[in-house]
N, C-alpha and C positions, 0 to 999 in steps of 0.2 A: 586481528587487527589486518589493515591491508592497504597497500598503495592500489588506488583506484584509475590512476593516472596513467591513460596508455600512451605509450610512444609510437606513431606510425609516420613515416618518412616523409614529410613536407607538412604534418598535420596533426594534431593533437586530440583525443578523443576524452572527454571528463565528464561525471556524473555531476549532474545541475539541480537534479530534482530527486527528492527521494521522501518516503514515510518512515518513520520513525513510530515502531510499533510501541502501544501501551505500556509501561514499566523499564523502557529502553530508553538510552543515552547513543546519540552519535556524537563522539568528537570527531576533528576533521583539522588539519594541519594545512597549514600553504605552505609547505615544504616537504620536501623527500626526506623521509624516515623519522619521520614525526616531529618535523624542526620547524621553525617561522611561528607565523601567527596561527592562534589557535582559535575554534569555535565549537562549541557543545549547543548539540539542539537535543529536544527533551519529544516527548510524544505528541507527534503533529504530522502534517502534509507540507512539505515545504517545495515551491516550485522553484527559487533559486537561493542555492546555498552560496553564491561566490559571484565574480571573484573579491579578493579584498586588496586594498593599496599598498603595496609592500616595494621599498626600493631594492630588494634583491631579486626582483623577477627576472632583469635582464641578466643576471648571473648565472641563474637559475635554470630558464627557460628560453632567455634571448629576448623577452619582450619589453619592448622599447617604452611599452604605456603605464609597466610598474603594475600593472593587472595579474597577480596570480590567482589559479584558479586552484582549490583544493586538491591536492593528491595523495593524502596518507588518512587512513581512517580508521578509528576503533571502537568499534560498537557492543555495549554491554546493556545487557537486560537483567534486573529484579524481579520479574513477575510474580507476584505471590496469589495462591488460587483462594476459591470460598473456603472459609472457615468459620464456622456459628452452629450453635446449636440450636436445632426448630423447634417450634411450637406452634399451638393452632387454637383459634378460636371464631366463632360467630362476631361478624361486625356490623352495624347497625350501615345501611347504606340508603334507605328512604324509605316510604310507606304508601300503604294501599287504601283506600277507603270504597269499601265493598255495598254499599248502602244503594247504590244506583247500579251496579253490575257486577257479574260474579267473577268478571277477567278483570285484572290488573295487565296493564301493560308496561314495563320499566325498561332503562338503559344501564347496564352494569359493565363493569370491567371484568375480563377474562383473561386468564394469563400472568406472566410473572412482572412483576414492577421493580428494577433493579435499583440498588444504591447507586446516587448519582455519578460518582465516579466509573462505577463500573459502565453505566449507561453512554459513558463518553467512548470507554473502550472499546465498546460492542457496534456503536456508528462508526468508529474508522476502521473496524477490521472484522470482515465475516469469519475469520477463522476464529478470532479469539470470540468473536460472539458464539459459536458453536460450542466453544470450550466452556464458555461461561453456563451456559442452558444445562451442559452435560453435569459440570460441576452439581450446581442446584437440586438438578433431577437426582443426582444420587445421593444428595444428602436428606431429601425427605424421603427415597424410596429407601434409605438404609434400615436395617434391623434394629440401629442402636437406641432405638427410641421409641417409646409408644406412642401408638396414634389412633385416632378413633374415626380416620380416613385411610382409604387402602392407595396411596399416592400411587403404586406400582402399576394401578390399572388406569391411569392419567396418562394419555398420549403425552408426546411429544410437545404439543402444541401447545399444554398446559404451563411450560415452563419458558415458551418463548414468550419476549414482550406483549405487554398488553394491545388488546383490543377493545373497543366500545360493542356490546352486543346488545343485540333487544330480547328479553325476556318475559315471560308472561306466567302470571300465579291467579290460582283462582279460590273462591271461598264462596259458599252461600250462606253464611252465617250474618250478613248485610251489616258487618261491623268495618273499622277503621283499624288496620293492623300495622304494626312496623314489620320491614324487609332485614333480615339479618342473611348474610354471604358467609359463607366458608372459607376461613383465608387461611394459608400458611405463614407464619414470619419466622425468618431467618436474620436477626440483626436489623440489616434497613431494605434488605429484599423480602417482598411481599409476593405471593402468590395468593390469585384468585379463581377460586376453582366457580365452577358451575352448580353448586348446591348451596340453593336457597330456603328460607324456611319463613313464615309469616307467627309473629308472637303478639 
């Protein structure tokens, strides 16, 4: 809790903009000692958090226009880390026809596609993005599950948000093949590796 109204002779300094981190709440009161009108702000970016109209403003601050700034605040957070059981599989992402060429170019995703709510959090806060990236990497590199892929050898970019990349596969058999990509899945979080095969 805090009073973030700072009195200076002849003027006042108030916080008017703020960022509330994901999983957190900001409760603002428009009176000292957590009194007066109260507003609650969930995760987001706010560029104007006051003032509000209150007839008590004149008594509290001497403001004749009855517009009160927020002067008391309580911040609380209930962030939960990523907790899920990983699994892995090859997933079809396209096909290649080698009838006229031994080389096939295709576009694929590489990196991690996070659950929708986590993606929103990561866009809002770079520190949180780093934390989620580390959490997902720790889950996949843990010795607590059996894996066909050595996730510990994957660089940190493997767990960064997905990017589109151009890949090439070759075959001399002149046939059409499906392209499969090796992915790691942990609830709604999917890690797309750079391991591909033709089937």
